[in-house]
N, C-alpha and C positions, 0 to 999 in steps of 0.2 A: 504494500500500500504506500509506503514511504517513497519507493522508487517511482510509482505512478504520479504521486503528487509533485515530486521533483521534476519529472518529465513534463507534466502539465505546466508548471511554473516556468520552465525553460521555454516551452513553446509560446506561452503568453508573452514572455519578455522579449523573445526574438521577433515576433509578429505583432508589434504594439498597435498599429492602426487597425489591423483586422480584429484583434482582440477587443479594442475599444469599441469598434462598431458592433461586435457581437454582444458585448455587455450592455451597451446602450439599447440595442434592439430588444434584448431580453427584458430589460428594465421597462421600456415602453410597452411591451406586450403585457407584462404583469400589471402595469398601471391601467392600461386600457381594459383588460379583462376585469379588473376590480371595479372600474367605473361602470362598465356595462352590467355586471352582476348587481351592483348597488342600485342602478336605475331600474332594472327588471324586478328586483326584489321589492323596491318601494312602490312600483306601479302595479305589478301583477299579484304579488303574494301577500303584502301587508293588508291588514284589515282597514277598512275606511274609518277615519277618525271622527265619526259622528255616532250618536246614540242610535241604535237600530239600523246600522249600516247594511245589514243583510237584507233589509226590506227596500232598499233604494232601487228605483227603476229609472230608465231614461225614456222620455217620450220624444219621438222624432217624426218629422214630416218626410214622406217619401215621394220624390218626384220621378215620374215615369217618362224620362226623356231619352230613351234608348239605353242609357246606362242608369241603373238604379242608384241615385245619389240621395243621401239622407242629410237633412238639415235640422237645425234646432226648431223649437216651437216657440212662438211668441206668447206672451202672457194672455192676451185675449183668446188665442186658440186653446191655451191650456184651460182657461175658465170654461170653455165649451165641452170639455171632456165629460161624458155622462158618468153618472154614478156618484151621487153625493156620499161622502164618507169613505170612498175607496182610496182617494188620494188625500193625504193628510196635510201636506205642506209643499212649499216650493223652495228650492235653493239653487242659486246660479252655479253653473259649472264652467 
């Protein structure tokens, strides 16, 4: 094991620019991987920070213009949703 470490150190010291590029690349990869995992974890896996978050729903308008695109709902449109007592409140997203 000691021989392998000495050989690795010798190769790193003889090829300095290549070794620096490899070390920087690995560091950037680790940082990018950590950032992506943190974002995915926060957006997809963490619970919503509101009381009763499991009961949240999204109400969307759907336009049939060849490609189905969804847009948000205006407050007057929201007020016309049938079923009093079904929807308890409104929160902007």
